[in-house]
LODOLO-403001 format. One record per residue (C-alpha): residue in three letters; z, x, y; residue number from 1. Coordinates in nm, 2 decimals. Example, Ala and Ser with C-alpha at 12.3 -4.5 7.8 and 13.67 -1.06 7.14 Angstrom:
! residues 2
<code: ALA, Z: 0.78, X: 1.23, Y: -0.45, pos: 1>
<code: SER, Z: 0.71, X: 1.37, Y: -0.11, pos: 2>
This chain:
! residues 371
<code: MET, Z: 2.49, X: 0.49, Y: -8.65, pos: 1>
<code: THR, Z: 2.55, X: 0.68, Y: -8.35, pos: 2>
<code: ASP, Z: 2.18, X: 0.75, Y: -8.33, pos: 3>
<code: THR, Z: 2.07, X: 0.39, Y: -8.32, pos: 4>
<code: ALA, Z: 2.36, X: 0.31, Y: -8.07, pos: 5>
<code: ALA, Z: 2.23, X: 0.56, Y: -7.79, pos: 6>
<code: PRO, Z: 1.87, X: 0.40, Y: -7.76, pos: 7>
<code: SER, Z: 2.02, X: 0.08, Y: -7.71, pos: 8>
<code: THR, Z: 2.27, X: 0.15, Y: -7.42, pos: 9>
<code: LEU, Z: 2.02, X: 0.40, Y: -7.26, pos: 10>
<code: PRO, Z: 1.81, X: 0.14, Y: -7.11, pos: 11>
<code: VAL, Z: 2.08, X: -0.06, Y: -7.01, pos: 12>
<code: ALA, Z: 2.22, X: 0.20, Y: -6.79, pos: 13>
<code: THR, Z: 1.91, X: 0.29, Y: -6.65, pos: 14>
<code: GLN, Z: 1.85, X: -0.10, Y: -6.52, pos: 15>
<code: ASN, Z: 2.17, X: -0.16, Y: -6.40, pos: 16>
<code: VAL, Z: 2.11, X: 0.20, Y: -6.14, pos: 17>
<code: ALA, Z: 1.77, X: 0.09, Y: -6.07, pos: 18>
<code: ALA, Z: 1.80, X: -0.25, Y: -6.01, pos: 19>
<code: PRO, Z: 1.99, X: -0.21, Y: -5.67, pos: 20>
<code: ALA, Z: 1.71, X: 0.03, Y: -5.56, pos: 21>
<code: THR, Z: 1.46, X: -0.18, Y: -5.62, pos: 22>
<code: LYS, Z: 1.61, X: -0.48, Y: -5.45, pos: 23>
<code: ALA, Z: 1.67, X: -0.28, Y: -5.13, pos: 24>
<code: HIS, Z: 1.31, X: -0.16, Y: -5.12, pos: 25>
<code: ALA, Z: 1.16, X: -0.49, Y: -5.18, pos: 26>
<code: PRO, Z: 0.96, X: -0.68, Y: -4.89, pos: 27>
<code: GLY, Z: 1.11, X: -0.90, Y: -4.69, pos: 28>
<code: PRO, Z: 1.02, X: -1.22, Y: -4.54, pos: 29>
<code: THR, Z: 0.88, X: -1.08, Y: -4.24, pos: 30>
<code: ASP, Z: 0.73, X: -0.78, Y: -4.37, pos: 31>
<code: ILE, Z: 0.33, X: -0.80, Y: -4.42, pos: 32>
<code: ALA, Z: 0.24, X: -0.64, Y: -4.76, pos: 33>
<code: ASP, Z: -0.15, X: -0.64, Y: -4.69, pos: 34>
<code: ARG, Z: -0.22, X: -0.32, Y: -4.49, pos: 35>
<code: THR, Z: -0.52, X: -0.48, Y: -4.27, pos: 36>
<code: ILE, Z: -0.33, X: -0.79, Y: -4.17, pos: 37>
<code: ARG, Z: -0.06, X: -0.52, Y: -4.09, pos: 38>
<code: GLN, Z: -0.27, X: -0.32, Y: -3.84, pos: 39>
<code: GLU, Z: -0.44, X: -0.63, Y: -3.69, pos: 40>
<code: ALA, Z: -0.04, X: -0.78, Y: -3.63, pos: 41>
<code: LYS, Z: 0.03, X: -0.43, Y: -3.48, pos: 42>
<code: LYS, Z: -0.28, X: -0.44, Y: -3.22, pos: 43>
<code: ALA, Z: -0.17, X: -0.81, Y: -3.14, pos: 44>
<code: PHE, Z: 0.19, X: -0.69, Y: -3.05, pos: 45>
<code: VAL, Z: 0.04, X: -0.44, Y: -2.83, pos: 46>
<code: TRP, Z: -0.15, X: -0.71, Y: -2.63, pos: 47>
<code: ILE, Z: 0.10, X: -0.93, Y: -2.64, pos: 48>
<code: GLY, Z: 0.32, X: -0.65, Y: -2.49, pos: 49>
<code: ILE, Z: 0.04, X: -0.52, Y: -2.23, pos: 50>
<code: ALA, Z: 0.03, X: -0.92, Y: -2.10, pos: 51>
<code: ALA, Z: 0.43, X: -0.93, Y: -2.11, pos: 52>
<code: LEU, Z: 0.41, X: -0.63, Y: -1.88, pos: 53>
<code: VAL, Z: 0.15, X: -0.75, Y: -1.66, pos: 54>
<code: VAL, Z: 0.37, X: -1.08, Y: -1.60, pos: 55>
<code: LEU, Z: 0.66, X: -0.88, Y: -1.53, pos: 56>
<code: THR, Z: 0.46, X: -0.69, Y: -1.29, pos: 57>
<code: VAL, Z: 0.35, X: -1.00, Y: -1.12, pos: 58>
<code: PHE, Z: 0.74, X: -1.12, Y: -1.09, pos: 59>
<code: LEU, Z: 0.85, X: -0.78, Y: -0.97, pos: 60>
<code: ALA, Z: 0.55, X: -0.72, Y: -0.72, pos: 61>
<code: GLN, Z: 0.77, X: -0.75, Y: -0.41, pos: 62>
<code: PRO, Z: 0.99, X: -0.50, Y: -0.53, pos: 63>
<code: LEU, Z: 0.74, X: -0.26, Y: -0.65, pos: 64>
<code: LEU, Z: 0.57, X: -0.31, Y: -0.32, pos: 65>
<code: VAL, Z: 0.88, X: -0.19, Y: -0.16, pos: 66>
<code: ILE, Z: 0.94, X: 0.09, Y: -0.39, pos: 67>
<code: PHE, Z: 0.57, X: 0.21, Y: -0.32, pos: 68>
<code: GLY, Z: 0.64, X: 0.18, Y: 0.07, pos: 69>
<code: GLY, Z: 0.91, X: 0.43, Y: 0.03, pos: 70>
<code: VAL, Z: 0.68, X: 0.66, Y: -0.14, pos: 71>
<code: VAL, Z: 0.45, X: 0.63, Y: 0.14, pos: 72>
<code: PHE, Z: 0.71, X: 0.70, Y: 0.39, pos: 73>
<code: ALA, Z: 0.84, X: 0.99, Y: 0.21, pos: 74>
<code: ALA, Z: 0.50, X: 1.12, Y: 0.21, pos: 75>
<code: ALA, Z: 0.46, X: 1.08, Y: 0.57, pos: 76>
<code: ILE, Z: 0.80, X: 1.29, Y: 0.65, pos: 77>
<code: GLU, Z: 0.67, X: 1.53, Y: 0.43, pos: 78>
<code: GLY, Z: 0.32, X: 1.57, Y: 0.60, pos: 79>
<code: GLY, Z: 0.57, X: 1.60, Y: 0.95, pos: 80>
<code: GLN, Z: 0.75, X: 1.85, Y: 0.83, pos: 81>
<code: ARG, Z: 0.47, X: 2.04, Y: 0.67, pos: 82>
<code: LEU, Z: 0.27, X: 2.06, Y: 0.97, pos: 83>
<code: LEU, Z: 0.63, X: 2.12, Y: 1.18, pos: 84>
<code: GLY, Z: 0.67, X: 2.43, Y: 0.95, pos: 85>
<code: ARG, Z: 0.39, X: 2.60, Y: 1.09, pos: 86>
<code: ILE, Z: 0.57, X: 2.66, Y: 1.42, pos: 87>
<code: VAL, Z: 0.93, X: 2.56, Y: 1.32, pos: 88>
<code: PRO, Z: 1.08, X: 2.83, Y: 1.07, pos: 89>
<code: GLY, Z: 1.36, X: 2.74, Y: 0.88, pos: 90>
<code: PRO, Z: 1.52, X: 2.53, Y: 0.56, pos: 91>
<code: ARG, Z: 1.30, X: 2.24, Y: 0.47, pos: 92>
<code: ALA, Z: 1.61, X: 2.01, Y: 0.52, pos: 93>
<code: LEU, Z: 1.64, X: 2.12, Y: 0.89, pos: 94>
<code: ARG, Z: 1.23, X: 2.03, Y: 0.94, pos: 95>
<code: ILE, Z: 1.29, X: 1.70, Y: 0.78, pos: 96>
<code: VAL, Z: 1.60, X: 1.60, Y: 1.01, pos: 97>
<code: MET, Z: 1.42, X: 1.68, Y: 1.30, pos: 98>
<code: VAL, Z: 1.11, X: 1.48, Y: 1.16, pos: 99>
<code: LEU, Z: 1.32, X: 1.18, Y: 1.11, pos: 100>
<code: VAL, Z: 1.49, X: 1.22, Y: 1.46, pos: 101>
<code: ALA, Z: 1.20, X: 1.19, Y: 1.61, pos: 102>
<code: THR, Z: 1.10, X: 0.91, Y: 1.43, pos: 103>
<code: VAL, Z: 1.45, X: 0.71, Y: 1.51, pos: 104>
<code: ALA, Z: 1.36, X: 0.83, Y: 1.89, pos: 105>
<code: PHE, Z: 1.01, X: 0.67, Y: 1.89, pos: 106>
<code: LEU, Z: 1.16, X: 0.35, Y: 1.77, pos: 107>
<code: ALA, Z: 1.45, X: 0.37, Y: 2.01, pos: 108>
<code: TRP, Z: 1.21, X: 0.40, Y: 2.27, pos: 109>
<code: LEU, Z: 0.97, X: 0.09, Y: 2.14, pos: 110>
<code: VAL, Z: 1.26, X: -0.15, Y: 2.07, pos: 111>
<code: TYR, Z: 1.39, X: -0.07, Y: 2.48, pos: 112>
<code: PHE, Z: 1.01, X: -0.12, Y: 2.58, pos: 113>
<code: ALA, Z: 0.94, X: -0.42, Y: 2.39, pos: 114>
<code: GLY, Z: 1.28, X: -0.60, Y: 2.48, pos: 115>
<code: ASN, Z: 1.18, X: -0.51, Y: 2.89, pos: 116>
<code: GLN, Z: 0.82, X: -0.61, Y: 2.86, pos: 117>
<code: ILE, Z: 0.67, X: -0.65, Y: 2.53, pos: 118>
<code: ALA, Z: 0.86, X: -0.95, Y: 2.47, pos: 119>
<code: ALA, Z: 0.78, X: -1.14, Y: 2.72, pos: 120>
<code: GLN, Z: 0.41, X: -1.08, Y: 2.70, pos: 121>
<code: ALA, Z: 0.43, X: -1.15, Y: 2.32, pos: 122>
<code: ALA, Z: 0.57, X: -1.49, Y: 2.43, pos: 123>
<code: GLN, Z: 0.28, X: -1.55, Y: 2.64, pos: 124>
<code: PHE, Z: 0.01, X: -1.44, Y: 2.42, pos: 125>
<code: PRO, Z: -0.03, X: -1.78, Y: 2.17, pos: 126>
<code: HIS, Z: -0.09, X: -1.95, Y: 2.50, pos: 127>
<code: ILE, Z: -0.37, X: -1.72, Y: 2.63, pos: 128>
<code: VAL, Z: -0.55, X: -1.71, Y: 2.31, pos: 129>
<code: GLU, Z: -0.56, X: -2.09, Y: 2.27, pos: 130>
<code: MET, Z: -0.65, X: -2.14, Y: 2.65, pos: 131>
<code: GLN, Z: -0.94, X: -1.90, Y: 2.56, pos: 132>
<code: ALA, Z: -1.04, X: -2.08, Y: 2.25, pos: 133>
<code: GLN, Z: -1.08, X: -2.37, Y: 2.44, pos: 134>
<code: ARG, Z: -1.27, X: -2.25, Y: 2.71, pos: 135>
<code: ALA, Z: -1.54, X: -2.08, Y: 2.43, pos: 136>
<code: MET, Z: -1.57, X: -2.45, Y: 2.27, pos: 137>
<code: GLY, Z: -1.66, X: -2.57, Y: 2.61, pos: 138>
<code: PHE, Z: -1.93, X: -2.30, Y: 2.66, pos: 139>
<code: LEU, Z: -2.07, X: -2.34, Y: 2.32, pos: 140>
<code: GLN, Z: -2.08, X: -2.75, Y: 2.39, pos: 141>
<code: THR, Z: -2.25, X: -2.68, Y: 2.72, pos: 142>
<code: HIS, Z: -2.54, X: -2.48, Y: 2.53, pos: 143>
<code: GLY, Z: -2.57, X: -2.80, Y: 2.31, pos: 144>
<code: ILE, Z: -2.32, X: -2.66, Y: 2.02, pos: 145>
<code: GLU, Z: -2.13, X: -2.93, Y: 1.89, pos: 146>
<code: VAL, Z: -1.78, X: -2.84, Y: 1.77, pos: 147>
<code: GLY, Z: -1.49, X: -3.04, Y: 1.72, pos: 148>
<code: GLN, Z: -1.18, X: -3.04, Y: 1.89, pos: 149>
<code: ALA, Z: -0.99, X: -3.00, Y: 1.54, pos: 150>
<code: ASP, Z: -1.20, X: -2.72, Y: 1.42, pos: 151>
<code: ILE, Z: -1.15, X: -2.50, Y: 1.76, pos: 152>
<code: SER, Z: -0.76, X: -2.56, Y: 1.74, pos: 153>
<code: LYS, Z: -0.75, X: -2.48, Y: 1.37, pos: 154>
<code: VAL, Z: -0.94, X: -2.15, Y: 1.41, pos: 155>
<code: ALA, Z: -0.69, X: -2.10, Y: 1.73, pos: 156>
<code: GLU, Z: -0.38, X: -2.16, Y: 1.49, pos: 157>
<code: GLN, Z: -0.54, X: -1.93, Y: 1.24, pos: 158>
<code: LEU, Z: -0.56, X: -1.68, Y: 1.47, pos: 159>
<code: ILE, Z: -0.26, X: -1.67, Y: 1.60, pos: 160>
<code: GLY, Z: -0.12, X: -1.72, Y: 1.31, pos: 161>
<code: GLY, Z: -0.29, X: -1.40, Y: 1.16, pos: 162>
<code: VAL, Z: -0.17, X: -1.18, Y: 1.45, pos: 163>
<code: GLY, Z: 0.20, X: -1.38, Y: 1.45, pos: 164>
<code: PRO, Z: 0.37, X: -1.12, Y: 1.21, pos: 165>
<code: VAL, Z: 0.24, X: -0.84, Y: 1.42, pos: 166>
<code: THR, Z: 0.37, X: -0.99, Y: 1.74, pos: 167>
<code: GLN, Z: 0.68, X: -1.11, Y: 1.61, pos: 168>
<code: ALA, Z: 0.76, X: -0.77, Y: 1.47, pos: 169>
<code: LEU, Z: 0.74, X: -0.63, Y: 1.86, pos: 170>
<code: GLY, Z: 0.90, X: -0.92, Y: 2.02, pos: 171>
<code: GLY, Z: 1.18, X: -0.95, Y: 1.78, pos: 172>
<code: ILE, Z: 1.25, X: -0.61, Y: 1.69, pos: 173>
<code: PHE, Z: 1.07, X: -0.57, Y: 1.34, pos: 174>
<code: GLY, Z: 1.15, X: -0.92, Y: 1.17, pos: 175>
<code: GLY, Z: 1.16, X: -0.79, Y: 0.84, pos: 176>
<code: MET, Z: 1.42, X: -0.56, Y: 0.91, pos: 177>
<code: THR, Z: 1.52, X: -0.56, Y: 0.54, pos: 178>
<code: THR, Z: 1.21, X: -0.47, Y: 0.39, pos: 179>
<code: VAL, Z: 1.19, X: -0.19, Y: 0.65, pos: 180>
<code: PHE, Z: 1.52, X: -0.06, Y: 0.60, pos: 181>
<code: LEU, Z: 1.46, X: -0.06, Y: 0.23, pos: 182>
<code: ILE, Z: 1.13, X: 0.14, Y: 0.28, pos: 183>
<code: VAL, Z: 1.30, X: 0.39, Y: 0.51, pos: 184>
<code: ILE, Z: 1.63, X: 0.43, Y: 0.26, pos: 185>
<code: LEU, Z: 1.41, X: 0.49, Y: -0.02, pos: 186>
<code: GLY, Z: 1.16, X: 0.73, Y: 0.14, pos: 187>
<code: ILE, Z: 1.44, X: 0.92, Y: 0.27, pos: 188>
<code: TYR, Z: 1.60, X: 0.95, Y: -0.12, pos: 189>
<code: PHE, Z: 1.25, X: 1.05, Y: -0.24, pos: 190>
<code: VAL, Z: 1.18, X: 1.33, Y: 0.01, pos: 191>
<code: LEU, Z: 1.51, X: 1.47, Y: 0.03, pos: 192>
<code: GLU, Z: 1.44, X: 1.58, Y: -0.38, pos: 193>
<code: PRO, Z: 1.13, X: 1.50, Y: -0.49, pos: 194>
<code: ASP, Z: 1.13, X: 1.69, Y: -0.81, pos: 195>
<code: ILE, Z: 1.43, X: 1.46, Y: -0.97, pos: 196>
<code: TYR, Z: 1.20, X: 1.20, Y: -0.96, pos: 197>
<code: ARG, Z: 0.89, X: 1.40, Y: -1.05, pos: 198>
<code: ARG, Z: 1.10, X: 1.54, Y: -1.36, pos: 199>
<code: GLY, Z: 1.21, X: 1.20, Y: -1.45, pos: 200>
<code: LEU, Z: 0.90, X: 1.04, Y: -1.46, pos: 201>
<code: ALA, Z: 0.77, X: 1.30, Y: -1.65, pos: 202>
<code: TRP, Z: 1.01, X: 1.31, Y: -1.90, pos: 203>
<code: MET, Z: 0.96, X: 0.94, Y: -2.00, pos: 204>
<code: LEU, Z: 0.60, X: 1.09, Y: -2.10, pos: 205>
<code: PRO, Z: 0.48, X: 1.30, Y: -2.43, pos: 206>
<code: LEU, Z: 0.47, X: 1.68, Y: -2.40, pos: 207>
<code: GLU, Z: 0.13, X: 1.67, Y: -2.42, pos: 208>
<code: SER, Z: 0.07, X: 1.46, Y: -2.13, pos: 209>
<code: ARG, Z: 0.34, X: 1.60, Y: -1.88, pos: 210>
<code: PRO, Z: 0.12, X: 1.91, Y: -1.72, pos: 211>
<code: HIS, Z: -0.16, X: 1.64, Y: -1.67, pos: 212>
<code: VAL, Z: 0.04, X: 1.40, Y: -1.48, pos: 213>
<code: GLN, Z: 0.22, X: 1.65, Y: -1.28, pos: 214>
<code: GLY, Z: -0.12, X: 1.79, Y: -1.14, pos: 215>
<code: THR, Z: -0.22, X: 1.41, Y: -1.09, pos: 216>
<code: MET, Z: 0.09, X: 1.37, Y: -0.87, pos: 217>
<code: GLN, Z: 0.06, X: 1.63, Y: -0.68, pos: 218>
<code: ARG, Z: -0.27, X: 1.55, Y: -0.59, pos: 219>
<code: MET, Z: -0.17, X: 1.22, Y: -0.49, pos: 220>
<code: GLY, Z: 0.10, X: 1.34, Y: -0.29, pos: 221>
<code: LYS, Z: -0.18, X: 1.60, Y: -0.10, pos: 222>
<code: SER, Z: -0.41, X: 1.32, Y: -0.05, pos: 223>
<code: LEU, Z: -0.16, X: 1.04, Y: 0.04, pos: 224>
<code: ARG, Z: -0.02, X: 1.27, Y: 0.31, pos: 225>
<code: MET, Z: -0.39, X: 1.38, Y: 0.47, pos: 226>
<code: LEU, Z: -0.48, X: 0.96, Y: 0.45, pos: 227>
<code: LEU, Z: -0.15, X: 0.90, Y: 0.64, pos: 228>
<code: PHE, Z: -0.21, X: 1.19, Y: 0.88, pos: 229>
<code: GLY, Z: -0.55, X: 1.02, Y: 0.96, pos: 230>
<code: ARG, Z: -0.37, X: 0.69, Y: 1.03, pos: 231>
<code: MET, Z: -0.17, X: 0.84, Y: 1.27, pos: 232>
<code: ILE, Z: -0.42, X: 1.01, Y: 1.46, pos: 233>
<code: GLY, Z: -0.61, X: 0.69, Y: 1.49, pos: 234>
<code: MET, Z: -0.30, X: 0.47, Y: 1.58, pos: 235>
<code: VAL, Z: -0.23, X: 0.76, Y: 1.87, pos: 236>
<code: THR, Z: -0.54, X: 0.81, Y: 1.99, pos: 237>
<code: GLU, Z: -0.68, X: 0.45, Y: 1.99, pos: 238>
<code: GLY, Z: -0.35, X: 0.31, Y: 2.09, pos: 239>
<code: ALA, Z: -0.28, X: 0.54, Y: 2.38, pos: 240>
<code: ALA, Z: -0.67, X: 0.53, Y: 2.50, pos: 241>
<code: THR, Z: -0.66, X: 0.15, Y: 2.46, pos: 242>
<code: TRP, Z: -0.33, X: 0.14, Y: 2.72, pos: 243>
<code: ALA, Z: -0.46, X: 0.36, Y: 2.98, pos: 244>
<code: LEU, Z: -0.84, X: 0.23, Y: 2.98, pos: 245>
<code: LEU, Z: -0.72, X: -0.12, Y: 3.02, pos: 246>
<code: ALA, Z: -0.41, X: -0.06, Y: 3.27, pos: 247>
<code: VAL, Z: -0.65, X: 0.15, Y: 3.49, pos: 248>
<code: TYR, Z: -0.84, X: -0.16, Y: 3.54, pos: 249>
<code: GLY, Z: -0.55, X: -0.40, Y: 3.59, pos: 250>
<code: VAL, Z: -0.61, X: -0.57, Y: 3.25, pos: 251>
<code: PRO, Z: -0.28, X: -0.82, Y: 3.20, pos: 252>
<code: MET, Z: -0.05, X: -0.73, Y: 2.86, pos: 253>
<code: SER, Z: -0.23, X: -0.39, Y: 2.86, pos: 254>
<code: ALA, Z: 0.10, X: -0.23, Y: 2.70, pos: 255>
<code: LEU, Z: 0.07, X: -0.50, Y: 2.42, pos: 256>
<code: LEU, Z: -0.28, X: -0.47, Y: 2.36, pos: 257>
<code: GLY, Z: -0.25, X: -0.09, Y: 2.34, pos: 258>
<code: ILE, Z: 0.05, X: -0.11, Y: 2.09, pos: 259>
<code: LEU, Z: -0.11, X: -0.37, Y: 1.90, pos: 260>
<code: THR, Z: -0.43, X: -0.16, Y: 1.87, pos: 261>
<code: GLY, Z: -0.25, X: 0.15, Y: 1.74, pos: 262>
<code: LEU, Z: -0.07, X: -0.09, Y: 1.50, pos: 263>
<code: LEU, Z: -0.38, X: -0.27, Y: 1.34, pos: 264>
<code: VAL, Z: -0.51, X: 0.12, Y: 1.26, pos: 265>
<code: LEU, Z: -0.28, X: 0.06, Y: 0.98, pos: 266>
<code: LEU, Z: -0.53, X: -0.17, Y: 0.82, pos: 267>
<code: PRO, Z: -0.84, X: -0.05, Y: 0.80, pos: 268>
<code: ASN, Z: -1.17, X: -0.25, Y: 0.84, pos: 269>
<code: ILE, Z: -0.97, X: -0.57, Y: 0.93, pos: 270>
<code: GLY, Z: -0.75, X: -0.41, Y: 1.22, pos: 271>
<code: ALA, Z: -1.01, X: -0.33, Y: 1.44, pos: 272>
<code: PRO, Z: -1.20, X: -0.64, Y: 1.49, pos: 273>
<code: ILE, Z: -0.85, X: -0.83, Y: 1.52, pos: 274>
<code: SER, Z: -0.73, X: -0.61, Y: 1.80, pos: 275>
<code: GLY, Z: -1.08, X: -0.64, Y: 1.97, pos: 276>
<code: LEU, Z: -1.10, X: -0.99, Y: 1.95, pos: 277>
<code: LEU, Z: -0.75, X: -1.04, Y: 2.11, pos: 278>
<code: MET, Z: -0.84, X: -0.77, Y: 2.35, pos: 279>
<code: ILE, Z: -1.16, X: -0.96, Y: 2.46, pos: 280>
<code: LEU, Z: -0.96, X: -1.30, Y: 2.48, pos: 281>
<code: VAL, Z: -0.70, X: -1.18, Y: 2.72, pos: 282>
<code: GLY, Z: -0.97, X: -1.00, Y: 2.90, pos: 283>
<code: PHE, Z: -1.21, X: -1.32, Y: 2.96, pos: 284>
<code: SER, Z: -0.85, X: -1.48, Y: 3.08, pos: 285>
<code: GLY, Z: -0.89, X: -1.28, Y: 3.42, pos: 286>
<code: GLY, Z: -1.27, X: -1.34, Y: 3.46, pos: 287>
<code: ASN, Z: -1.61, X: -1.24, Y: 3.34, pos: 288>
<code: ASP, Z: -1.60, X: -0.87, Y: 3.48, pos: 289>
<code: MET, Z: -1.28, X: -0.82, Y: 3.30, pos: 290>
<code: GLY, Z: -1.39, X: -0.94, Y: 2.98, pos: 291>
<code: LEU, Z: -1.69, X: -0.72, Y: 2.98, pos: 292>
<code: TYR, Z: -1.52, X: -0.40, Y: 3.07, pos: 293>
<code: CYS, Z: -1.26, X: -0.51, Y: 2.78, pos: 294>
<code: ILE, Z: -1.58, X: -0.51, Y: 2.55, pos: 295>
<code: ILE, Z: -1.70, X: -0.16, Y: 2.70, pos: 296>
<code: VAL, Z: -1.31, X: -0.05, Y: 2.61, pos: 297>
<code: TYR, Z: -1.34, X: -0.18, Y: 2.27, pos: 298>
<code: LEU, Z: -1.67, X: -0.01, Y: 2.19, pos: 299>
<code: VAL, Z: -1.62, X: 0.32, Y: 2.33, pos: 300>
<code: VAL, Z: -1.24, X: 0.37, Y: 2.18, pos: 301>
<code: GLN, Z: -1.42, X: 0.23, Y: 1.82, pos: 302>
<code: THR, Z: -1.70, X: 0.48, Y: 1.86, pos: 303>
<code: VAL, Z: -1.54, X: 0.77, Y: 1.94, pos: 304>
<code: ASP, Z: -1.25, X: 0.70, Y: 1.72, pos: 305>
<code: GLY, Z: -1.51, X: 0.59, Y: 1.41, pos: 306>
<code: ASN, Z: -1.79, X: 0.88, Y: 1.47, pos: 307>
<code: ILE, Z: -1.52, X: 1.18, Y: 1.57, pos: 308>
<code: VAL, Z: -1.20, X: 1.15, Y: 1.46, pos: 309>
<code: VAL, Z: -1.20, X: 0.94, Y: 1.12, pos: 310>
<code: PRO, Z: -1.52, X: 1.14, Y: 0.94, pos: 311>
<code: MET, Z: -1.30, X: 1.46, Y: 1.06, pos: 312>
<code: ILE, Z: -1.00, X: 1.31, Y: 0.85, pos: 313>
<code: ALA, Z: -1.22, X: 1.15, Y: 0.59, pos: 314>
<code: ARG, Z: -1.38, X: 1.49, Y: 0.50, pos: 315>
<code: LYS, Z: -1.05, X: 1.61, Y: 0.37, pos: 316>
<code: THR, Z: -0.89, X: 1.27, Y: 0.22, pos: 317>
<code: VAL, Z: -0.98, X: 1.06, Y: -0.04, pos: 318>
<code: ASP, Z: -1.33, X: 0.91, Y: 0.02, pos: 319>
<code: LEU, Z: -1.26, X: 0.53, Y: -0.04, pos: 320>
<code: ALA, Z: -1.56, X: 0.28, Y: 0.00, pos: 321>
<code: PRO, Z: -1.48, X: 0.06, Y: 0.26, pos: 322>
<code: ALA, Z: -1.59, X: -0.27, Y: 0.04, pos: 323>
<code: MET, Z: -1.34, X: -0.18, Y: -0.19, pos: 324>
<code: VAL, Z: -1.08, X: -0.14, Y: 0.06, pos: 325>
<code: LEU, Z: -1.15, X: -0.43, Y: 0.24, pos: 326>
<code: GLY, Z: -1.16, X: -0.61, Y: -0.10, pos: 327>
<code: ALA, Z: -0.80, X: -0.48, Y: -0.19, pos: 328>
<code: GLN, Z: -0.66, X: -0.60, Y: 0.12, pos: 329>
<code: LEU, Z: -0.81, X: -0.95, Y: 0.10, pos: 330>
<code: ILE, Z: -0.64, X: -0.96, Y: -0.22, pos: 331>
<code: PHE, Z: -0.30, X: -0.80, Y: -0.18, pos: 332>
<code: GLY, Z: -0.28, X: -0.99, Y: 0.16, pos: 333>
<code: VAL, Z: -0.32, X: -1.30, Y: 0.02, pos: 334>
<code: LEU, Z: -0.10, X: -1.23, Y: -0.28, pos: 335>
<code: PHE, Z: 0.18, X: -1.03, Y: -0.10, pos: 336>
<code: GLY, Z: 0.13, X: -1.10, Y: 0.26, pos: 337>
<code: ILE, Z: 0.18, X: -0.82, Y: 0.56, pos: 338>
<code: LEU, Z: 0.34, X: -0.53, Y: 0.35, pos: 339>
<code: GLY, Z: 0.09, X: -0.59, Y: 0.04, pos: 340>
<code: LEU, Z: -0.21, X: -0.58, Y: 0.34, pos: 341>
<code: ALA, Z: -0.06, X: -0.26, Y: 0.49, pos: 342>
<code: LEU, Z: -0.04, X: -0.08, Y: 0.15, pos: 343>
<code: ALA, Z: -0.37, X: -0.18, Y: -0.01, pos: 344>
<code: ASP, Z: -0.53, X: 0.14, Y: 0.14, pos: 345>
<code: PRO, Z: -0.28, X: 0.37, Y: -0.02, pos: 346>
<code: ILE, Z: -0.25, X: 0.22, Y: -0.32, pos: 347>
<code: VAL, Z: -0.63, X: 0.20, Y: -0.40, pos: 348>
<code: ALA, Z: -0.64, X: 0.60, Y: -0.31, pos: 349>
<code: MET, Z: -0.38, X: 0.63, Y: -0.59, pos: 350>
<code: ILE, Z: -0.58, X: 0.45, Y: -0.83, pos: 351>
<code: LYS, Z: -0.89, X: 0.61, Y: -0.75, pos: 352>
<code: ILE, Z: -0.72, X: 0.98, Y: -0.78, pos: 353>
<code: ALA, Z: -0.56, X: 0.87, Y: -1.12, pos: 354>
<code: LEU, Z: -0.88, X: 0.72, Y: -1.29, pos: 355>
<code: GLU, Z: -1.10, X: 1.05, Y: -1.18, pos: 356>
<code: ARG, Z: -0.81, X: 1.27, Y: -1.34, pos: 357>
<code: GLN, Z: -0.82, X: 1.09, Y: -1.63, pos: 358>
<code: ALA, Z: -1.21, X: 1.10, Y: -1.64, pos: 359>
<code: ALA, Z: -1.19, X: 1.49, Y: -1.60, pos: 360>
<code: ARG, Z: -0.95, X: 1.50, Y: -1.85, pos: 361>
<code: ASN, Z: -1.18, X: 1.34, Y: -2.09, pos: 362>
<code: ASP, Z: -1.45, X: 1.54, Y: -2.02, pos: 363>
<code: GLU, Z: -1.25, X: 1.85, Y: -2.07, pos: 364>
<code: ALA, Z: -1.13, X: 1.74, Y: -2.40, pos: 365>
<code: PRO, Z: -1.29, X: 1.93, Y: -2.72, pos: 366>
<code: THR, Z: -1.56, X: 1.71, Y: -2.92, pos: 367>
<code: PRO, Z: -1.40, X: 1.63, Y: -3.27, pos: 368>
<code: PRO, Z: -1.61, X: 1.78, Y: -3.55, pos: 369>
<code: GLY, Z: -1.91, X: 1.53, Y: -3.65, pos: 370>
<code: GLY, Z: -1.83, X: 1.32, Y: -3.30, pos: 371>
């Protein structure tokens, strides 16, 4: 009797123990049993995540540009302290303080100078541009070229609006003070302890990618410093030369035109034509001789800078195609305003370096067997 009862109770016990485990591992309503469908669903979720990231980036574009502006400012400070380190021994922090003090002193001088001279000149500037546009319309009409009054007014308004942010920044002591302040603060934080941020960024990446990413960041930092160094040399040479040459001839607003020319160097491909056009318009307001002199000054300054200064710096920095930079400036300028226009050049340079480094890494990777 015992032998016959044992087999009948064993399956019951086994079923009572196994039933909960089977139910716990059973597919739920959100599980995909088919392997192919599951793989395709994972791919779809990846693309959805990328699309969501792009949308999030668009919404956060302005803060991201401010952060990148802080990185650019930090690179400028770092380049200054490294250059200063060749002649001033001492700790790195001391040289950073010296660069910051020199920057603040220059800005204080610019503010003082702007408050005394540039503000009044900037207030007269739109009137001179519009007046010269009217003269140009009359000249064209006398030579048989019909141009409507509305067209000239529209062009003049666009020209004034295009340079408005710059002149307002000079006359109104940098209208976007909040953005400038945030960029400066972020730049100071970045340059004081750069290793913390590099390690933090590397920590979020896989172990095998960290050496490659750190090497890429080092190359980006060096190229960015050289790029900014070239821009600073261009700003000083073009601004000072324009100011001096115009002042010698007695061109009105020579100080404003010199500072505008220097600041517009930060906008390669776009800044030079704008500064030249403004210079010529102001020059012809004082007569044809003065206008022709301004044309000569513009050609001389741009020729020296474009054929001597820029090539010397370009050989040691990122080689960027002018059309690529111009296209990026147009896109970033339309999307993000003056900040995007100013940062388009370094953004394109950093993207180019990242792509080159990734391509070199792919070329160095060993080919899998049978591949």
